[in-house]
Biotite code that builds the C-alpha atoms (Angstrom):
import biotite.structure as struc

atoms = struc.array([
    struc.Atom([0.000, 0.000, 0.000], chain_id="A", res_id=1, res_name="UNK", atom_name="CA", element="C"),
    struc.Atom([1.160, 3.593, -0.452], chain_id="A", res_id=2, res_name="UNK", atom_name="CA", element="C"),
    struc.Atom([1.467, 4.018, 3.335], chain_id="A", res_id=3, res_name="UNK", atom_name="CA", element="C"),
    struc.Atom([3.925, 1.099, 3.565], chain_id="A", res_id=4, res_name="UNK", atom_name="CA", element="C"),
    struc.Atom([1.454, -1.503, 4.825], chain_id="A", res_id=5, res_name="UNK", atom_name="CA", element="C"),
    struc.Atom([2.176, -5.001, 3.523], chain_id="A", res_id=6, res_name="UNK", atom_name="CA", element="C"),
    struc.Atom([-0.368, -7.835, 3.612], chain_id="A", res_id=7, res_name="UNK", atom_name="CA", element="C"),
    struc.Atom([0.529, -11.426, 2.829], chain_id="A", res_id=8, res_name="UNK", atom_name="CA", element="C"),
    struc.Atom([-2.111, -14.137, 2.386], chain_id="A", res_id=9, res_name="UNK", atom_name="CA", element="C"),
    struc.Atom([-1.204, -17.777, 1.846], chain_id="A", res_id=10, res_name="UNK", atom_name="CA", element="C"),
    struc.Atom([-3.206, -20.983, 1.389], chain_id="A", res_id=11, res_name="UNK", atom_name="CA", element="C"),
    struc.Atom([-1.568, -24.197, 2.542], chain_id="A", res_id=12, res_name="UNK", atom_name="CA", element="C"),
    struc.Atom([-3.435, -27.369, 1.591], chain_id="A", res_id=13, res_name="UNK", atom_name="CA", element="C"),
    struc.Atom([-2.600, -30.628, 3.363], chain_id="A", res_id=14, res_name="UNK", atom_name="CA", element="C"),
    struc.Atom([-3.567, -34.204, 2.523], chain_id="A", res_id=15, res_name="UNK", atom_name="CA", element="C"),
    struc.Atom([-6.202, -34.299, 5.313], chain_id="A", res_id=16, res_name="UNK", atom_name="CA", element="C"),
    struc.Atom([-7.800, -32.209, 8.054], chain_id="A", res_id=17, res_name="UNK", atom_name="CA", element="C"),
    struc.Atom([-5.845, -34.264, 10.613], chain_id="A", res_id=18, res_name="UNK", atom_name="CA", element="C"),
    struc.Atom([-2.553, -33.282, 8.950], chain_id="A", res_id=19, res_name="UNK", atom_name="CA", element="C"),
    struc.Atom([-3.607, -29.630, 9.010], chain_id="A", res_id=20, res_name="UNK", atom_name="CA", element="C"),
    struc.Atom([-4.367, -29.793, 12.752], chain_id="A", res_id=21, res_name="UNK", atom_name="CA", element="C"),
    struc.Atom([-1.093, -31.622, 13.453], chain_id="A", res_id=22, res_name="UNK", atom_name="CA", element="C"),
    struc.Atom([0.885, -28.923, 11.613], chain_id="A", res_id=23, res_name="UNK", atom_name="CA", element="C"),
    struc.Atom([-1.045, -26.219, 13.454], chain_id="A", res_id=24, res_name="UNK", atom_name="CA", element="C"),
    struc.Atom([-0.496, -27.732, 16.893], chain_id="A", res_id=25, res_name="UNK", atom_name="CA", element="C"),
    struc.Atom([2.985, -29.236, 16.566], chain_id="A", res_id=26, res_name="UNK", atom_name="CA", element="C"),
    struc.Atom([4.850, -27.064, 14.065], chain_id="A", res_id=27, res_name="UNK", atom_name="CA", element="C"),
    struc.Atom([3.216, -23.684, 14.600], chain_id="A", res_id=28, res_name="UNK", atom_name="CA", element="C"),
    struc.Atom([2.433, -24.349, 18.260], chain_id="A", res_id=29, res_name="UNK", atom_name="CA", element="C"),
    struc.Atom([-0.634, -22.147, 18.556], chain_id="A", res_id=30, res_name="UNK", atom_name="CA", element="C"),
    struc.Atom([-3.429, -24.453, 19.597], chain_id="A", res_id=31, res_name="UNK", atom_name="CA", element="C"),
    struc.Atom([-5.094, -21.506, 21.351], chain_id="A", res_id=32, res_name="UNK", atom_name="CA", element="C"),
    struc.Atom([-1.867, -19.882, 22.551], chain_id="A", res_id=33, res_name="UNK", atom_name="CA", element="C"),
    struc.Atom([0.105, -17.004, 20.991], chain_id="A", res_id=34, res_name="UNK", atom_name="CA", element="C"),
    struc.Atom([1.379, -17.561, 17.473], chain_id="A", res_id=35, res_name="UNK", atom_name="CA", element="C"),
    struc.Atom([4.841, -18.452, 16.396], chain_id="A", res_id=36, res_name="UNK", atom_name="CA", element="C"),
    struc.Atom([7.055, -15.435, 15.777], chain_id="A", res_id=37, res_name="UNK", atom_name="CA", element="C"),
    struc.Atom([7.807, -14.879, 12.125], chain_id="A", res_id=38, res_name="UNK", atom_name="CA", element="C"),
    struc.Atom([11.374, -14.448, 10.901], chain_id="A", res_id=39, res_name="UNK", atom_name="CA", element="C"),
    struc.Atom([12.372, -10.963, 12.002], chain_id="A", res_id=40, res_name="UNK", atom_name="CA", element="C"),
    struc.Atom([9.038, -10.636, 13.792], chain_id="A", res_id=41, res_name="UNK", atom_name="CA", element="C"),
    struc.Atom([8.202, -9.630, 17.306], chain_id="A", res_id=42, res_name="UNK", atom_name="CA", element="C"),
    struc.Atom([6.618, -11.576, 20.129], chain_id="A", res_id=43, res_name="UNK", atom_name="CA", element="C"),
    struc.Atom([2.917, -12.221, 19.507], chain_id="A", res_id=44, res_name="UNK", atom_name="CA", element="C"),
    struc.Atom([-0.049, -12.377, 21.890], chain_id="A", res_id=45, res_name="UNK", atom_name="CA", element="C"),
    struc.Atom([-3.722, -13.208, 21.471], chain_id="A", res_id=46, res_name="UNK", atom_name="CA", element="C"),
    struc.Atom([-5.693, -10.436, 19.802], chain_id="A", res_id=47, res_name="UNK", atom_name="CA", element="C"),
    struc.Atom([-8.816, -9.754, 21.884], chain_id="A", res_id=48, res_name="UNK", atom_name="CA", element="C"),
    struc.Atom([-10.708, -8.279, 18.925], chain_id="A", res_id=49, res_name="UNK", atom_name="CA", element="C"),
    struc.Atom([-13.600, -10.451, 17.761], chain_id="A", res_id=50, res_name="UNK", atom_name="CA", element="C"),
    struc.Atom([-13.348, -10.498, 13.992], chain_id="A", res_id=51, res_name="UNK", atom_name="CA", element="C"),
    struc.Atom([-15.431, -13.413, 12.786], chain_id="A", res_id=52, res_name="UNK", atom_name="CA", element="C"),
    struc.Atom([-19.160, -13.808, 12.257], chain_id="A", res_id=53, res_name="UNK", atom_name="CA", element="C"),
    struc.Atom([-20.620, -16.910, 13.895], chain_id="A", res_id=54, res_name="UNK", atom_name="CA", element="C"),
    struc.Atom([-21.755, -18.485, 10.626], chain_id="A", res_id=55, res_name="UNK", atom_name="CA", element="C"),
    struc.Atom([-18.278, -19.305, 9.262], chain_id="A", res_id=56, res_name="UNK", atom_name="CA", element="C"),
    struc.Atom([-17.088, -22.906, 9.227], chain_id="A", res_id=57, res_name="UNK", atom_name="CA", element="C"),
    struc.Atom([-13.478, -22.046, 10.008], chain_id="A", res_id=58, res_name="UNK", atom_name="CA", element="C"),
    struc.Atom([-11.439, -22.041, 13.187], chain_id="A", res_id=59, res_name="UNK", atom_name="CA", element="C"),
    struc.Atom([-9.569, -18.772, 13.407], chain_id="A", res_id=60, res_name="UNK", atom_name="CA", element="C"),
    struc.Atom([-6.667, -17.660, 15.589], chain_id="A", res_id=61, res_name="UNK", atom_name="CA", element="C"),
    struc.Atom([-5.797, -13.953, 15.642], chain_id="A", res_id=62, res_name="UNK", atom_name="CA", element="C"),
    struc.Atom([-2.608, -12.494, 17.127], chain_id="A", res_id=63, res_name="UNK", atom_name="CA", element="C"),
    struc.Atom([-1.020, -9.081, 17.530], chain_id="A", res_id=64, res_name="UNK", atom_name="CA", element="C"),
    struc.Atom([2.428, -7.899, 18.469], chain_id="A", res_id=65, res_name="UNK", atom_name="CA", element="C"),
    struc.Atom([3.011, -7.257, 22.174], chain_id="A", res_id=66, res_name="UNK", atom_name="CA", element="C"),
    struc.Atom([5.314, -4.710, 23.813], chain_id="A", res_id=67, res_name="UNK", atom_name="CA", element="C"),
    struc.Atom([8.154, -3.989, 23.526], chain_id="A", res_id=68, res_name="UNK", atom_name="CA", element="C"),
    struc.Atom([7.392, -3.115, 19.904], chain_id="A", res_id=69, res_name="UNK", atom_name="CA", element="C"),
    struc.Atom([9.983, -3.177, 17.169], chain_id="A", res_id=70, res_name="UNK", atom_name="CA", element="C"),
    struc.Atom([10.207, -0.687, 14.308], chain_id="A", res_id=71, res_name="UNK", atom_name="CA", element="C"),
    struc.Atom([7.484, -2.598, 12.444], chain_id="A", res_id=72, res_name="UNK", atom_name="CA", element="C"),
    struc.Atom([4.036, -3.465, 13.866], chain_id="A", res_id=73, res_name="UNK", atom_name="CA", element="C"),
    struc.Atom([2.606, -6.866, 12.965], chain_id="A", res_id=74, res_name="UNK", atom_name="CA", element="C"),
    struc.Atom([-0.715, -8.696, 13.200], chain_id="A", res_id=75, res_name="UNK", atom_name="CA", element="C"),
    struc.Atom([-1.306, -12.252, 12.044], chain_id="A", res_id=76, res_name="UNK", atom_name="CA", element="C"),
    struc.Atom([-4.300, -14.555, 11.767], chain_id="A", res_id=77, res_name="UNK", atom_name="CA", element="C"),
    struc.Atom([-4.603, -18.201, 10.846], chain_id="A", res_id=78, res_name="UNK", atom_name="CA", element="C"),
    struc.Atom([-7.756, -19.952, 9.665], chain_id="A", res_id=79, res_name="UNK", atom_name="CA", element="C"),
    struc.Atom([-8.229, -23.682, 9.544], chain_id="A", res_id=80, res_name="UNK", atom_name="CA", element="C"),
    struc.Atom([-10.896, -25.015, 7.191], chain_id="A", res_id=81, res_name="UNK", atom_name="CA", element="C"),
    struc.Atom([-10.724, -28.760, 6.735], chain_id="A", res_id=82, res_name="UNK", atom_name="CA", element="C"),
    struc.Atom([-7.449, -29.591, 4.989], chain_id="A", res_id=83, res_name="UNK", atom_name="CA", element="C"),
    struc.Atom([-6.487, -25.917, 4.442], chain_id="A", res_id=84, res_name="UNK", atom_name="CA", element="C"),
    struc.Atom([-4.518, -23.534, 6.653], chain_id="A", res_id=85, res_name="UNK", atom_name="CA", element="C"),
    struc.Atom([-4.681, -19.895, 5.599], chain_id="A", res_id=86, res_name="UNK", atom_name="CA", element="C"),
    struc.Atom([-2.325, -17.421, 7.304], chain_id="A", res_id=87, res_name="UNK", atom_name="CA", element="C"),
    struc.Atom([-2.694, -13.658, 6.843], chain_id="A", res_id=88, res_name="UNK", atom_name="CA", element="C"),
    struc.Atom([0.093, -11.338, 7.996], chain_id="A", res_id=89, res_name="UNK", atom_name="CA", element="C"),
    struc.Atom([-0.149, -7.545, 7.961], chain_id="A", res_id=90, res_name="UNK", atom_name="CA", element="C"),
    struc.Atom([2.803, -5.328, 8.878], chain_id="A", res_id=91, res_name="UNK", atom_name="CA", element="C"),
    struc.Atom([3.835, -1.692, 8.667], chain_id="A", res_id=92, res_name="UNK", atom_name="CA", element="C"),
    struc.Atom([6.594, 0.496, 10.059], chain_id="A", res_id=93, res_name="UNK", atom_name="CA", element="C"),
    struc.Atom([5.294, 2.621, 12.919], chain_id="A", res_id=94, res_name="UNK", atom_name="CA", element="C"),
    struc.Atom([1.640, 2.029, 13.817], chain_id="A", res_id=95, res_name="UNK", atom_name="CA", element="C"),
    struc.Atom([-0.859, -0.254, 12.142], chain_id="A", res_id=96, res_name="UNK", atom_name="CA", element="C"),
    struc.Atom([-4.488, 0.748, 11.527], chain_id="A", res_id=97, res_name="UNK", atom_name="CA", element="C"),
    struc.Atom([-6.995, -1.363, 13.492], chain_id="A", res_id=98, res_name="UNK", atom_name="CA", element="C"),
    struc.Atom([-9.956, -1.685, 11.111], chain_id="A", res_id=99, res_name="UNK", atom_name="CA", element="C"),
    struc.Atom([-8.543, -3.092, 7.829], chain_id="A", res_id=100, res_name="UNK", atom_name="CA", element="C"),
    struc.Atom([-7.011, -6.210, 9.403], chain_id="A", res_id=101, res_name="UNK", atom_name="CA", element="C"),
    struc.Atom([-10.259, -7.635, 10.847], chain_id="A", res_id=102, res_name="UNK", atom_name="CA", element="C"),
    struc.Atom([-11.962, -6.896, 7.520], chain_id="A", res_id=103, res_name="UNK", atom_name="CA", element="C"),
    struc.Atom([-9.271, -8.896, 5.705], chain_id="A", res_id=104, res_name="UNK", atom_name="CA", element="C"),
    struc.Atom([-9.652, -11.790, 8.153], chain_id="A", res_id=105, res_name="UNK", atom_name="CA", element="C"),
    struc.Atom([-13.450, -11.867, 7.781], chain_id="A", res_id=106, res_name="UNK", atom_name="CA", element="C"),
    struc.Atom([-13.200, -11.829, 3.979], chain_id="A", res_id=107, res_name="UNK", atom_name="CA", element="C"),
    struc.Atom([-10.643, -14.653, 3.982], chain_id="A", res_id=108, res_name="UNK", atom_name="CA", element="C"),
    struc.Atom([-12.804, -16.748, 6.319], chain_id="A", res_id=109, res_name="UNK", atom_name="CA", element="C"),
    struc.Atom([-15.951, -16.205, 4.269], chain_id="A", res_id=110, res_name="UNK", atom_name="CA", element="C"),
    struc.Atom([-14.090, -17.354, 1.170], chain_id="A", res_id=111, res_name="UNK", atom_name="CA", element="C"),
    struc.Atom([-12.875, -20.484, 2.984], chain_id="A", res_id=112, res_name="UNK", atom_name="CA", element="C"),
    struc.Atom([-16.051, -21.282, 4.950], chain_id="A", res_id=113, res_name="UNK", atom_name="CA", element="C"),
])
């Protein structure tokens, strides 16, 4: 974006829903706890913002950077829908606007669910 905000969306498809959950729990280690730090990323904590409508068929985990903050602010969300894991990462130097990230997460989950 012109303001320096970068958003990355990925879709990772596994051979089964069980494999997706195993990767989520064992490799990413966020079965309900803060997400794995990205390369060069800061420490993450649960994001208390409710972003998902109840009618989606995805499990979603949303995290935000916790203090002390680095030069770049980061938020990340992961959705699990059957055999698919879909991470979204938004980052920007300085501060990061609150509204666009939940909108991105809701759109991604509606497309998956």
